[in-house]
C-alpha positions, 0 to 999 in steps of 0.5 A: 500500500506504499503506492497509495500513500505516495499518490496521496502525498503527491501534490499537483499545483495547477499550471498558471494559477498562483496565489498573491503570495506565490508566483505561478510555477509550471513545473513542480520544483520538489519531489518525484514527478507523477510519471515517475511515481506511476511507473514505479508503482506499475513496475511494483504491481507487475513484479507482484503478479510475476511473483504470484505466478511463480509461486503458483507454478512452484506449488503445482509442480511440487517444488513447494508445499506452503499453500499459505504463502501461495494464497498470500502472494496471489491475494496481494497481487490481486489487491494491488492490481485492483488498486491500480485499476481504480487509480486508472478509472479515476484518472480516466474520469478526471481526464473526461471531466477536463476534456468537457470543460469549456473555457 
């Protein structure tokens, strides 16, 4: 759930909008970029999926007998993928909303 905390802590300032005390800044000056955070989390979810697949394969072929670890890994990968899907859905909804704005 580190990915969710990173996305929640990510502060995005609108481009070109500034408060009287602070000048407009088109590029955030500190912290990782949204792309970097997103790519890191995509890679983590992918790695969890691969680890779960490997553990299922090991269980089926008899290389391991620990069903608890297999179930834990598959559940963890499933939850991470579900969270990623929800993030994608929210981003798509936001994009659609912005696309329909009239200026």
